[in-house]
C-alpha positions as CSV (number, residue, x, y, z in Angstrom):
1,M,-86.0,7.7,43.2
2,E,-83.4,4.9,43.4
3,Q,-83.2,5.3,47.2
4,L,-87.0,5.1,47.4
5,F,-86.9,1.9,45.3
6,L,-84.2,0.4,47.6
7,Q,-86.3,1.4,50.7
8,V,-89.4,-0.2,49.2
9,L,-87.3,-3.3,48.4
10,K,-86.1,-3.5,52.0
11,M,-89.7,-3.2,53.4
12,S,-91.0,-5.8,50.9
13,I,-88.3,-8.3,51.9
14,T,-89.1,-7.9,55.6
15,A,-92.9,-8.0,54.9
16,G,-92.4,-11.2,52.9
17,Y,-91.0,-12.9,55.9
18,V,-93.8,-11.6,58.1
19,V,-96.4,-12.9,55.5
20,L,-95.0,-16.4,56.0
21,L,-95.3,-16.1,59.8
22,V,-98.8,-14.8,59.5
23,I,-99.8,-17.7,57.3
24,A,-98.4,-20.1,60.0
25,A,-100.2,-18.2,62.8
26,R,-103.4,-18.3,60.7
27,L,-103.2,-22.1,60.6
28,L,-102.8,-22.2,64.4
29,L,-105.9,-19.9,64.7
30,K,-107.9,-22.1,62.3
31,K,-110.7,-22.8,64.8
32,A,-110.7,-19.3,66.3
33,P,-113.0,-16.5,65.0
34,K,-111.7,-15.3,61.6
35,I,-111.6,-11.7,62.9
36,F,-108.4,-12.7,64.6
37,S,-106.8,-13.9,61.4
38,Y,-108.0,-10.8,59.7
39,A,-106.4,-8.6,62.3
40,L,-103.0,-10.2,61.8
41,W,-102.8,-8.9,58.3
42,S,-102.5,-5.4,59.8
43,V,-98.9,-6.3,60.7
44,V,-98.1,-7.0,57.0
45,L,-99.6,-3.7,56.0
46,F,-97.5,-2.0,58.6
47,R,-94.3,-3.6,57.4
48,L,-95.2,-2.7,53.8
49,V,-95.8,1.0,54.4
50,C,-93.7,2.0,57.4
51,P,-89.9,2.3,56.8
52,F,-89.1,2.1,60.5
53,S,-90.1,0.1,63.6
54,F,-89.3,-0.4,67.3
55,E,-87.1,-2.9,69.0
56,S,-88.4,-5.6,71.3
57,I,-87.1,-8.8,72.9
58,F,-90.2,-10.5,71.7
59,S,-89.5,-9.9,68.0
60,L,-89.7,-12.9,65.7
61,I,-87.9,-11.1,62.9
62,P,-84.3,-12.5,62.5
63,G,-81.6,-9.9,62.8
64,L,-80.3,-11.1,59.5
65,I,-83.5,-9.9,57.8
66,T,-83.4,-6.3,59.3
67,R,-79.6,-6.0,58.9
68,G,-79.4,-7.6,55.4
69,T,-82.1,-5.3,54.0
70,D,-80.6,-2.1,55.4
71,T,-80.4,0.3,52.5
72,Q,-77.4,1.9,54.1
73,T,-75.4,-1.1,53.0
74,I,-76.1,-0.1,49.4
75,S,-74.9,3.4,49.8
76,T,-75.3,6.1,47.1
77,G,-71.5,6.3,46.9
78,M,-71.3,2.5,46.2
79,M,-74.0,2.6,43.6
80,H,-72.4,5.4,41.6
81,A,-68.7,4.6,42.2
82,Q,-66.9,3.7,39.0
83,T,-63.8,2.6,41.0
84,P,-63.5,2.0,44.8
85,P,-62.9,5.3,46.6
86,M,-59.5,6.0,48.2
87,N,-59.3,4.4,51.7
88,S,-56.6,5.8,53.9
89,G,-57.9,4.4,57.1
90,S,-59.2,7.8,58.1
91,T,-62.7,9.2,57.4
92,I,-61.4,12.8,57.2
93,A,-58.6,11.9,54.8
94,N,-61.0,9.8,52.7
95,Q,-63.5,12.7,52.6
96,T,-60.9,15.2,51.6
97,V,-59.2,13.2,48.9
98,N,-62.2,11.6,47.4
99,T,-64.0,14.9,47.1
100,T,-61.1,16.8,45.6
101,L,-60.1,14.2,43.0
102,P,-60.5,15.5,39.4
103,A,-63.8,14.6,37.8
104,S,-61.9,12.5,35.3
105,M,-61.0,10.1,38.0
106,A,-64.6,9.7,39.1
107,G,-64.9,7.1,36.3
108,T,-65.7,6.6,32.7
109,G,-67.7,3.4,32.8
110,T,-71.0,2.2,34.2
111,N,-71.2,0.4,37.6
112,T,-73.0,-2.9,37.2
113,L,-74.9,-2.7,40.5
114,Q,-76.0,0.8,39.6
115,S,-77.2,-0.3,36.2
116,W,-79.4,-3.1,37.7
117,I,-80.8,-0.8,40.3
118,S,-81.7,1.9,37.7
119,F,-83.3,-0.8,35.5
120,G,-85.3,-2.2,38.4
121,D,-86.4,1.3,39.4
122,I,-87.8,1.9,35.9
123,V,-89.6,-1.5,35.7
124,W,-91.0,-0.9,39.2
125,I,-92.5,2.4,38.3
126,I,-94.0,1.0,35.1
127,G,-95.6,-1.9,37.0
128,I,-97.2,0.5,39.5
129,F,-98.5,2.7,36.6
130,V,-100.0,-0.3,34.7
131,L,-101.7,-1.8,37.7
132,I,-103.3,1.4,39.0
133,S,-104.3,2.4,35.5
134,Y,-106.0,-0.9,34.8
135,N,-107.8,-0.8,38.1
136,L,-109.0,2.8,37.5
137,L,-110.3,1.9,34.0
138,S,-112.1,-1.1,35.5
139,V,-113.8,1.1,38.1
140,I,-114.7,3.7,35.4
141,K,-116.2,1.0,33.2
142,L,-118.2,-0.3,36.2
143,K,-119.5,3.1,37.1
144,G,-120.8,3.4,33.5
145,K,-122.9,0.3,34.0
146,L,-124.3,1.6,37.3
147,K,-125.9,4.8,35.8
148,S,-129.2,3.0,35.5
149,A,-129.2,1.9,39.2
150,K,-132.3,2.9,41.1
151,P,-132.1,4.3,44.6
152,V,-134.0,2.2,47.2
153,F,-133.1,3.6,50.6
154,R,-130.3,6.0,51.6
155,N,-127.1,4.5,50.2
156,L,-128.8,1.4,48.8
157,Y,-129.3,0.9,45.1
158,E,-130.6,-1.9,42.8
159,T,-129.8,-2.6,39.2
160,T,-130.3,-5.3,36.6
161,D,-126.8,-4.8,35.3
162,I,-125.0,-6.7,38.1
163,K,-125.2,-10.2,39.4
164,T,-123.6,-9.9,42.8
165,P,-124.0,-7.3,45.6
166,F,-121.0,-5.0,46.3
167,I,-120.0,-1.7,47.8
168,L,-118.6,1.1,45.6
169,G,-117.1,4.4,46.9
170,I,-114.9,5.5,49.6
171,I,-116.1,8.9,50.8
172,K,-119.8,8.3,50.1
173,P,-120.0,4.5,49.7
174,R,-123.0,3.0,48.1
175,I,-124.4,-0.6,48.4
176,Y,-125.5,-2.1,45.1
177,L,-127.8,-5.1,44.9
178,P,-128.9,-7.1,41.9
179,E,-132.7,-7.0,41.3
180,G,-134.7,-10.1,42.1
181,L,-133.4,-10.9,45.5
182,S,-136.0,-12.1,48.1
183,E,-136.6,-10.0,51.2
184,N,-134.9,-12.6,53.4
185,E,-131.8,-12.6,51.1
186,K,-131.8,-8.8,51.1
187,A,-131.9,-8.7,54.9
188,Y,-128.7,-10.7,55.6
189,I,-126.9,-9.5,52.5
190,L,-127.4,-5.9,53.6
191,K,-126.2,-6.9,57.0
192,H,-123.1,-8.3,55.4
193,E,-122.4,-5.2,53.4
194,E,-123.3,-2.9,56.3
195,T,-120.8,-4.8,58.5
196,H,-118.1,-4.1,55.8
197,L,-119.0,-0.4,56.1
198,K,-119.0,-0.4,59.9
199,R,-115.5,-1.9,59.9
200,M,-114.3,0.5,57.2
201,D,-113.5,-2.4,54.9
202,H,-114.5,-0.3,51.9
203,I,-111.4,1.9,52.7
204,I,-109.1,-0.9,53.9
205,K,-109.3,-3.0,50.8
206,P,-108.6,-0.3,48.2
207,L,-105.7,0.9,50.4
208,A,-104.4,-2.6,50.7
209,F,-104.6,-3.0,46.9
210,L,-102.7,0.3,46.5
211,V,-100.0,-1.1,48.7
212,V,-99.9,-4.2,46.6
213,C,-99.4,-2.0,43.5
214,V,-96.3,-0.6,45.1
215,H,-94.9,-4.0,46.0
216,W,-96.3,-5.8,42.9
217,F,-92.9,-7.5,42.3
218,N,-93.2,-9.6,45.5
219,P,-95.5,-12.7,45.0
220,L,-95.9,-13.1,48.8
221,V,-97.6,-9.7,48.9
222,W,-100.2,-10.9,46.4
223,V,-100.7,-14.0,48.5
224,A,-101.2,-11.8,51.6
225,F,-103.7,-9.7,49.7
226,F,-105.9,-12.6,48.6
227,L,-105.7,-14.3,52.0
228,M,-106.6,-11.0,53.8
229,S,-109.6,-10.6,51.4
230,E,-110.7,-14.1,52.3
231,D,-110.3,-13.5,56.1
232,M,-112.2,-10.2,55.6
233,E,-115.2,-12.0,54.1
234,L,-115.1,-15.0,56.5
235,S,-115.0,-12.7,59.5
236,C,-117.8,-10.6,58.0
237,D,-119.9,-13.7,57.5
238,E,-119.4,-14.7,61.1
239,S,-120.4,-11.2,62.3
240,V,-123.7,-11.5,60.3
241,L,-124.4,-15.0,61.9
242,K,-123.6,-13.6,65.3
243,Q,-126.1,-10.8,64.9
244,M,-128.9,-12.7,63.1
245,G,-128.5,-16.1,64.7
246,D,-127.6,-19.6,63.5
247,G,-131.0,-20.1,61.9
248,I,-130.0,-18.3,58.7
249,K,-127.1,-20.6,57.9
250,K,-128.9,-22.6,55.2
251,D,-130.5,-19.6,53.4
252,Y,-127.3,-17.5,53.8
253,S,-125.2,-20.3,52.3
254,S,-127.7,-20.9,49.4
255,S,-127.6,-17.2,48.5
256,L,-123.9,-17.2,48.6
257,L,-123.8,-20.2,46.3
258,S,-126.3,-18.7,43.8
259,L,-124.4,-15.4,43.7
260,A,-121.0,-17.1,43.3
261,A,-121.6,-17.1,39.5
262,G,-121.5,-13.3,39.7
263,R,-118.7,-11.3,38.3
264,R,-115.4,-11.2,40.3
265,F,-114.0,-7.8,40.2
266,V,-110.3,-7.2,39.2
267,G,-108.0,-5.4,41.5
268,G,-109.6,-6.1,44.8
269,Y,-112.1,-3.3,44.4
270,P,-115.1,-3.1,45.0
271,L,-116.3,-5.4,47.7
272,A,-118.5,-8.1,46.2
273,F,-120.7,-10.4,48.3
274,G,-119.9,-13.6,46.5
275,E,-116.5,-12.7,45.0
276,N,-114.1,-15.3,46.4
277,N,-113.6,-18.7,48.0
278,T,-117.3,-19.6,47.9
279,R,-116.7,-23.2,49.1
280,G,-114.6,-22.1,52.0
281,R,-117.1,-19.5,53.1
282,I,-120.0,-21.9,53.0
283,M,-118.1,-24.5,55.0
284,N,-117.2,-21.8,57.5
285,I,-120.8,-20.7,57.8
286,L,-122.2,-24.2,58.3
287,N,-119.5,-25.0,60.9
288,Y,-119.7,-21.7,62.7
289,K,-120.4,-21.8,66.4
290,K,-120.5,-18.7,68.7
291,P,-117.1,-18.7,70.4
292,R,-116.9,-19.1,74.2
293,F,-115.7,-16.2,76.3
294,W,-112.3,-17.8,77.1
295,V,-111.7,-18.5,73.5
296,T,-112.2,-14.9,72.6
297,I,-109.9,-13.7,75.4
298,A,-107.2,-16.2,74.4
299,G,-107.5,-15.1,70.8
300,I,-107.1,-11.5,71.7
301,I,-104.0,-12.3,73.8
302,A,-102.5,-14.5,71.0
303,V,-103.1,-11.8,68.3
304,A,-101.6,-9.1,70.5
305,V,-98.5,-11.1,71.2
306,I,-98.1,-12.0,67.5
307,V,-98.6,-8.4,66.4
308,V,-95.9,-7.2,68.8
309,A,-93.6,-10.0,67.8
310,L,-94.0,-9.3,64.1
311,M,-94.2,-5.5,64.2
312,S,-91.0,-5.1,66.2
313,N,-87.4,-5.6,65.2
314,P,-85.0,-7.6,67.3
315,Q,-82.9,-5.7,69.7
316,S,-79.6,-4.7,68.2
317,E,-76.5,-6.2,69.7
318,Q,-75.1,-4.1,72.5
319,L,-71.5,-3.7,71.6
320,T,-68.9,-2.1,73.9
321,I,-66.0,0.2,73.0
322,Q,-63.8,-2.9,73.3
323,D,-66.0,-4.8,70.8
324,Y,-65.9,-1.9,68.3
325,A,-62.1,-1.7,68.7
326,E,-61.7,-5.4,68.0
327,Q,-64.0,-5.1,64.9
328,F,-61.8,-2.2,63.7
329,V,-58.7,-4.4,64.0
330,E,-60.5,-7.2,62.2
331,Q,-61.3,-4.8,59.4
332,E,-57.7,-3.7,59.2
333,I,-56.6,-7.4,58.9
334,A,-59.2,-7.9,56.1
335,A,-57.9,-4.9,54.3
336,Y,-54.6,-6.6,53.7
337,P,-55.3,-10.2,52.9
338,S,-52.0,-10.7,51.1
339,Y,-50.0,-10.3,54.3
340,N,-51.5,-13.5,56.0
341,I,-51.9,-12.1,59.5
342,I,-51.6,-14.9,62.0
343,D,-52.0,-12.9,65.2
344,S,-53.2,-9.6,66.5
345,K,-53.5,-7.7,69.8
346,I,-54.7,-4.4,71.0
347,T,-52.0,-2.8,73.2
348,K,-53.8,0.4,74.1
349,L,-57.4,1.7,74.1
350,E,-58.1,4.8,76.1
351,K,-60.4,7.8,75.8
352,M,-58.7,10.9,74.6
353,T,-61.5,13.5,75.0
354,S,-65.2,14.0,75.0
355,F,-67.4,16.8,73.8
356,D,-71.0,17.3,74.9
357,H,-72.1,20.3,72.8
358,L,-71.6,19.1,69.3
359,L,-74.4,16.5,69.0
360,S,-77.4,15.7,71.2
361,S,-75.3,13.0,72.9
362,P,-71.6,13.1,73.9
363,V,-69.0,12.5,71.2
364,E,-65.8,10.8,72.2
365,I,-62.4,10.3,70.6
366,W,-60.6,7.1,71.6
367,H,-56.9,6.4,71.0
368,I,-56.1,2.9,69.9
369,E,-52.8,1.1,69.4
370,Y,-52.6,-2.5,68.0
371,R,-50.1,-5.0,66.5
372,L,-50.6,-7.4,63.6
373,K,-48.3,-10.4,63.2
374,P,-47.7,-11.4,59.6
375,A,-46.6,-15.0,58.7
376,E,-43.7,-13.7,56.8
377,P,-41.6,-10.5,57.2
378,V,-43.1,-7.5,55.4
379,D,-40.8,-5.4,53.2
380,V,-43.4,-2.9,51.9
381,M,-45.7,-1.5,54.5
382,P,-49.4,-1.2,53.6
383,G,-51.0,2.3,53.7
384,G,-47.8,3.9,55.1
385,M,-47.9,1.7,58.3
386,S,-44.8,0.8,60.3
387,T,-43.2,-2.3,61.8
388,D,-41.8,-3.1,65.2
389,E,-39.9,-6.3,65.8
390,G,-41.8,-8.1,63.1
391,W,-45.2,-6.8,64.1
392,I,-47.1,-4.3,61.9
393,T,-48.1,-1.4,64.0
394,E,-51.0,1.1,63.7
395,E,-48.5,4.0,63.1
396,R,-49.1,5.5,59.6
397,D,-47.6,8.4,57.6
398,M,-50.5,10.5,59.0
399,G,-50.2,9.3,62.6
400,K,-52.2,6.9,64.7
401,P,-55.9,5.9,64.2
402,L,-58.5,7.6,66.5
403,L,-61.9,6.0,66.9
404,V,-64.9,8.3,67.2
405,F,-68.1,7.3,69.1
406,S,-71.4,8.9,69.9
407,Y,-74.1,7.4,72.1
408,E,-77.7,6.2,71.6
409,K,-79.6,5.4,74.7
410,S,-76.3,5.1,76.7
411,R,-75.0,2.6,74.1
412,P,-71.8,3.5,72.1
413,K,-72.2,4.0,68.4
414,F,-69.1,3.8,66.2
415,L,-69.0,6.8,63.8
416,G,-65.6,6.2,62.1
417,T,-61.9,7.0,62.4
418,M,-59.5,9.9,62.2
419,L,-55.7,10.0,62.2
420,S,-53.7,11.9,64.8
421,G,-51.7,13.7,62.1
422,E,-54.8,15.4,60.7
423,G,-54.9,18.0,63.4
424,D,-53.4,19.3,66.6
425,F,-54.8,16.8,69.0
426,S,-52.6,18.0,71.8
427,R,-55.0,20.9,72.6
428,P,-58.8,21.0,73.2
429,A,-59.3,23.5,70.4
430,G,-57.5,21.3,67.9
431,Q,-59.4,18.2,69.0
432,E,-62.8,20.0,68.7
433,T,-61.9,21.4,65.2
434,A,-60.8,18.0,63.9
435,L,-63.9,16.4,65.3
436,R,-66.1,19.1,63.8
437,I,-64.6,18.5,60.3
438,F,-65.2,14.8,60.8
439,L,-68.9,15.3,61.8
440,E,-69.6,17.7,59.0
441,G,-68.2,15.2,56.6
442,K,-70.7,12.7,58.0
443,D,-73.6,15.2,57.6
444,L,-74.1,15.1,61.4
445,L,-73.3,18.8,61.7
446,P,-74.2,21.8,59.4
447,Q,-71.4,23.3,57.3
448,E,-71.0,26.2,59.8
449,T,-69.5,26.4,63.2
450,Y,-71.6,29.3,64.6
451,P,-75.2,30.0,63.7
452,G,-76.4,33.5,63.3
453,N,-74.7,36.4,61.4
454,H,-72.3,35.5,58.7
455,M,-70.2,37.5,56.2
456,V,-68.2,36.2,53.2
457,V,-65.1,38.1,52.1
458,K,-63.4,37.4,48.8
459,F,-59.7,38.2,48.3
460,P,-56.8,37.4,45.9
461,L,-53.9,35.2,46.9
462,S,-50.4,35.9,45.8
463,T,-50.8,33.1,43.2
464,G,-53.6,35.0,41.6
465,E,-56.5,32.8,42.6
466,T,-59.5,34.1,44.4
467,S,-60.1,32.8,47.9
468,Q,-62.8,33.6,50.5
469,L,-63.4,33.8,54.2
470,L,-66.5,33.0,56.2
471,L,-66.7,35.3,59.2
472,S,-69.1,34.7,62.1
473,Q,-70.0,36.1,65.5
474,P,-69.2,33.2,67.9
475,I,-70.6,34.5,71.1
476,M,-73.0,37.4,70.7
477,Q,-75.0,38.4,67.7
478,G,-75.4,42.0,66.4
479,E,-73.7,45.2,67.6
480,G,-71.2,44.5,70.3
481,G,-70.5,41.0,69.2
482,I,-66.9,40.1,68.2
483,W,-66.2,38.5,64.8
484,C,-63.9,35.7,63.9
485,V,-62.8,33.8,60.8
486,E,-64.4,30.4,61.2
487,R,-63.2,28.9,57.9
488,W,-61.7,29.9,54.6
489,M,-61.7,28.4,51.1
490,D,-59.0,28.5,48.4
491,G,-59.6,28.7,44.7
492,N,-59.9,25.0,44.3
493,G,-62.8,24.7,46.7
494,T,-60.7,23.2,49.6
495,V,-62.0,24.4,53.0
496,Y,-59.7,25.1,55.9
497,H,-60.6,25.6,59.6
498,P,-58.4,28.1,61.4
499,L,-57.2,26.9,64.8
500,P,-57.2,29.5,67.6
501,D,-53.8,29.7,69.4
502,T,-55.0,28.7,72.8
503,D,-55.0,26.0,75.4
504,L,-58.6,26.7,76.2
505,T,-61.6,25.2,74.5
506,I,-62.8,27.3,71.4
507,K,-65.9,28.5,73.2
508,A,-64.0,29.5,76.3
509,Y,-61.4,31.3,74.1
510,Y,-64.0,33.4,72.3
511,Q,-65.9,34.1,75.5
512,E,-62.7,35.6,77.0
513,L,-62.2,37.7,73.9
514,Q,-65.8,38.9,74.1
515,K,-65.3,40.0,77.7
516,Q,-62.1,41.8,76.8
517,S,-63.9,43.6,74.0
518,E,-66.7,44.7,76.3
519,A,-64.0,46.1,78.6
520,G,-62.7,48.2,75.8
521,N,-59.9,46.0,74.5
522,H,-59.4,44.6,71.0
523,P,-61.8,47.1,69.2
524,D,-60.7,45.6,65.8
525,L,-62.6,42.4,66.7
526,L,-65.9,44.4,66.3
527,D,-65.1,45.2,62.7
528,P,-65.4,42.1,60.4
529,M,-63.3,43.8,57.7
530,R,-60.5,44.4,60.1
531,V,-60.7,40.8,61.3
532,A,-60.6,39.7,57.7
533,I,-57.5,41.7,56.7
534,D,-55.6,40.8,59.9
535,F,-56.3,37.1,59.2
536,I,-55.3,37.3,55.6
537,K,-52.0,39.1,56.4
538,Q,-51.0,37.4,59.7
539,G,-52.8,34.1,59.4
540,L,-52.1,33.4,55.7
541,G,-49.0,35.5,55.2
542,Q,-50.6,37.4,52.3
543,W,-49.1,40.7,53.1
544,Q,-49.7,42.1,49.6
545,V,-53.5,42.1,50.1
546,T,-54.9,45.5,51.0
547,M,-58.3,46.5,52.2
548,D,-59.2,47.7,48.7
549,D,-58.7,44.1,47.5
550,L,-61.5,42.7,49.7
551,V,-64.9,42.1,48.3
552,P,-67.4,41.7,51.1
553,Q,-70.8,40.0,51.0
554,Y,-72.8,41.1,54.0
555,D,-75.7,39.1,55.5
556,A,-74.3,36.0,53.8
557,T,-75.1,32.4,54.7
558,A,-73.1,29.2,55.0
559,E,-74.6,28.2,51.6
560,D,-73.1,31.4,50.0
561,F,-69.7,30.4,51.3
562,S,-70.0,26.9,49.9
563,E,-70.1,28.3,46.4
564,T,-66.5,28.1,45.1
565,P,-65.2,31.5,44.0
566,E,-64.0,32.1,40.5
567,S,-60.4,33.1,39.9
568,R,-59.2,35.1,36.9
569,Y,-55.6,35.2,35.6
570,I,-53.9,36.6,32.7
571,G,-50.7,35.2,31.1
572,F,-49.0,33.4,28.3
573,I,-50.2,29.9,27.4
574,S,-47.7,27.2,26.5
575,N,-47.5,23.4,26.3
576,F,-51.2,23.0,25.4
577,D,-51.4,19.2,25.6
578,T,-54.6,17.3,24.5
579,E,-53.3,13.8,24.6
580,T,-51.1,13.0,27.6
581,Y,-53.7,13.4,30.4
582,S,-57.3,12.5,30.9
583,K,-58.2,16.2,30.3
584,P,-56.4,18.7,28.1
585,S,-53.9,20.8,30.1
586,F,-51.6,23.7,29.6
587,H,-49.1,26.0,31.4
588,L,-49.9,29.6,32.2
589,D,-47.0,32.1,32.7
590,Q,-48.9,34.7,34.8
591,I,-48.4,38.4,34.0
592,E,-49.9,41.8,35.1
593,W,-51.6,43.6,32.2
594,L,-51.2,47.3,33.1
595,T,-52.6,50.3,31.3
596,L,-52.4,54.0,31.8
597,E,-55.4,53.7,34.2
598,D,-53.2,51.7,36.7
599,T,-51.4,54.8,37.9
600,E,-50.8,53.5,41.5
601,R,-49.4,50.2,40.3
602,L,-47.2,51.8,37.7
603,K,-45.9,54.1,40.4
604,E,-45.2,51.1,42.7
605,L,-43.2,49.5,39.9
606,N,-41.4,52.8,39.1
607,I,-42.6,52.7,35.5
608,D,-43.0,56.0,33.6
609,P,-46.4,56.2,31.9
610,N,-44.6,57.7,29.0
611,D,-42.9,54.4,28.4
612,L,-46.2,52.9,27.4
613,P,-46.3,53.9,23.7
614,N,-49.0,51.3,22.9
615,G,-51.0,52.1,26.0
616,Y,-50.1,48.9,27.9
617,Y,-47.3,47.4,29.9
618,I,-46.7,43.7,30.6
619,H,-45.2,43.0,34.1
620,N,-44.0,39.4,34.4
621,P,-42.5,38.8,37.9
622,K,-43.3,35.0,37.9
623,S,-40.5,32.6,37.4
624,Y,-42.6,29.4,37.0
625,P,-45.8,28.6,35.1
626,M,-49.0,27.3,36.6
627,G,-50.7,24.1,35.4
628,H,-54.3,24.2,34.4
629,Q,-56.9,21.7,33.0
630,V,-59.8,22.3,30.8
631,T,-63.1,20.3,30.6
632,D,-65.7,19.7,28.0
633,Q,-67.6,22.7,29.3
634,T,-64.7,25.2,28.9
635,E,-65.4,28.1,26.6
636,Y,-62.8,29.5,24.2
637,R,-62.9,33.0,22.8
638,I,-60.4,34.5,20.3
639,I,-60.1,37.8,18.5
640,D,-62.0,37.5,15.3
641,G,-59.8,40.1,13.5
642,T,-62.4,42.7,13.0
643,G,-61.7,44.9,16.1
644,E,-60.4,45.2,19.6
645,A,-63.6,44.2,21.4
646,N,-64.8,41.5,19.0
647,H,-64.4,37.9,20.1
648,K,-65.8,34.7,18.7
649,L,-66.6,31.5,20.5
650,V,-64.6,28.5,19.1
651,S,-64.1,24.9,19.8
652,L,-61.1,23.3,21.5
653,E,-59.7,22.1,18.2
654,E,-60.0,25.6,16.7
655,F,-58.4,27.2,19.7
656,V,-55.4,24.9,19.5
657,R,-55.0,25.7,15.9
658,H,-55.2,29.4,16.7
659,L,-52.4,29.0,19.3
660,D,-50.2,27.1,16.8
661,Q,-50.2,29.9,14.4
662,F,-48.2,32.2,16.7
663,K,-44.4,32.0,16.2
664,D,-42.5,35.0,17.7
665,F,-45.1,36.5,20.0
666,T,-48.1,34.8,21.6
667,P,-50.8,37.2,22.9
668,P,-51.8,36.9,26.6
669,F,-55.1,35.2,27.5
670,W,-57.5,35.7,30.4
671,V,-58.1,32.4,32.1
672,T,-61.1,31.9,34.5
673,T,-61.1,28.9,36.9
674,K,-63.6,27.4,39.3
675,D,-63.5,24.2,41.3
676,G,-59.9,23.5,40.1
677,F,-60.8,23.6,36.4
678,V,-60.7,26.2,33.6
679,T,-64.2,27.5,32.7
680,S,-63.2,30.0,30.0
681,I,-60.1,31.3,28.1
682,T,-60.3,34.7,26.4
683,E,-57.7,36.2,24.2
684,Q,-56.4,39.7,25.2
685,Y,-56.4,42.2,22.4
686,V,-52.9,43.5,21.8
687,P,-52.7,46.8,19.8
């Protein structure tokens, strides 16, 4: 809803500027037929309801208006950020770090901008509700008065309960006249109302009022509505005079004056014959002259030009790669104001690579090198940058910056930056993988490399946490198609993209493997489970994992893979600290809880089952504890003392007191984690 409010605010600001220009154009067209002024208000309506437009060299809208009201400049991240997000100079690094920071670092206060936007959003909705409700109640009340109206002819009705003619209804509109009108008055008043119907004014005006309700906070929108209503009536009067002749001017004006005392309806609905600007309408009627042909043609041309000029946005500035590079260096200078940069220069700007298959237009990676000259020697480098003979260079701890561009209508569009240390940019496969990660972080690509068949396989790491693989068929779907691991996720939710060991492009690499498979080679590539276990052992070095440890999910989706797996450990808890850190934390000394049912594992460890007098054995091969953090949602279950399987749910304070009571021997606890935090702690019953 907040984004919708910001979008409406953007459109309202732009439309406000258009209203001022239409008012100016309306003055220039003062002597022209009012239908032209009436037509100009369609541009305001367009700006108020349409969130996009087209570009034109004839646009009269300043670029400052369209750029300054861009809702992207008030991003969701900015609105909700409690503190500025980490900025390393690389989009990939920023996305990785900012999304993996603990929730405690996401902030504990309320952002002022967000508070005002939320407040404005609520007031905006209330205003819309009040205006629409009041208008509906007015119409309902009016309909109650019209129950006694008598039908005269088709959609024409007369009643003694009204004092001015008007139209009511949208789908089946009716014309209502007060009783007592002369036949002559009825003739041209009906012509007036029928002209409204012919031009669909009975639909346009309620629609315009509904738009005003949405933009009620903008006074210029109200001005536009009332002036549009005035032009609507004036142009309708002129249409009646054009059809019935100048001879009715006096009688028409007299009737308009006598009906001016009639009720003026609230909310711009319905259409009333004498509802507004009586003096202006009478003056316009008395001064009306049928326009000459050339005046009409000139008016049409003028309106068309003005409509295009106000409906279109100015053409955006056509920046080159060099322009974007210079802007990037300027942003780098602005990021370090305390260093007083007195000179800068770009020493290298060249295209590294281009990919045509990732987006609808080519995506390019450009290598940039630059130098910044500080006024004074710099002792501590900003952001891990380096110096060379008194110049600050682009070199960082994570490598050199790389600029990423796409194209729109053959014009470059800057997407952001990467760092050369974030991937293997020496090979096409590494370049494509890094670029895909970047584009996925920008929501320009889906969170999957290959569409089609997917499979998720969960497995335990040597550290005890549960990880998972996303397997796909990169070339051919179904039977006969090879499988590959396109990405994997650790227990903290961090996603990694395996890089094929090849100097070919990724597509060419898998195409070659598919051909070899069809020739009878690499049969294991047709079995996703074999592909999974080979990657786990050889790619991740997890040689302890067996096929029995794998938990497959067939016919999975990329969304299934995005769900972080749960990890379950058992061990001894120590150093439970509730004060030092933002979230309570503890150490877990992991163990293996073996029972008589674990015959194979007991055999591996050369443990005699007869040496388990109490039915269990604790194997503790770890030499260091693991650190864990709990949250406000963590659940704690302890033995309630009534039996082996009976646990009770307790609070954090009760759990800490329970731990403190153990002196010589602390029982082991099962710890479940997800997304890097503990979700539950359950005490293991020890006989």
